[in-house]
Residue, then its C-alpha position, 0 to 999 in steps of 0.5 A: m637891313a643887316e638882318a636881311q643880308h643872310l637871307r637868300a635872294d628868293p627864299a619863297d622859291p622851293n627850288k632854291a631851298r637847301f636839302g635840310e630845309r626841304v626835309t624839315d618842310r616835308v617832315a613838318a607837313f607829315a607830322g601835321s597830318w592824320g596819317f601821322v597821328g594814326a601811325s603814332i597811335g598804331a606804333m604805340v599799340l603794337s609796342v604795348l601788345a608785343n610786350t603784354v600779349g606777344g612773346m616779346h617782353y623787351d619793355p615790360y609794364p610801365f613801358i619805360a623804353l616806349n616812354l623814352a622813345i616817345s619823349v625823344g621823338t617829341f623832342v626831335l619832331g618839335s625841333v623840326i617843326m620849329m625849323s620849318q616854322n622859322r623857314q616859313a617866317e623867313q619866306d613870309r618876311a621876304r614876300s612882305q618885303a617884295d610886296y612893300d617894294i612893289n607898293v612903293k614903286a606903284e605909289t611913285e609911278i602914280r604920283a608921276l602920273h598925277e604930276k603929268l595930269d596936273h601939268m596937262q590940265a594946267q596947259l589946257s586951262r591956259r589954252a582955254a583962257k587964251h582961246k576965250h580971251s582971243r574970242t572976246r577981242 
């Protein structure tokens, strides 16, 4: 359980998430959308058009600056997505532990109820035997 000591009380609660965690979750959610794909393709097309057809020639063919920007963006985005996935895994572990704790408590309660029922059944059996024995006399 030493590993769980660094976890917050309820990591599944989004209201208790730190600012950086909320940002990474939002960035990862946007990066996994068609809007991000469209915006990325659009930005690349605009950059290529600005350097070929337009009057701006800040990054001529083979578009080394565009390639660098895409590589750096991929590196940063990959890191952010991994942070979000780690946070999601932490939330899943906390939920699983809570489910396990609830199941253990329910099992304990069910065992206690079974013991009470067994005790009651034994008492009823003894009473029935006494009653039967007293009727035969």
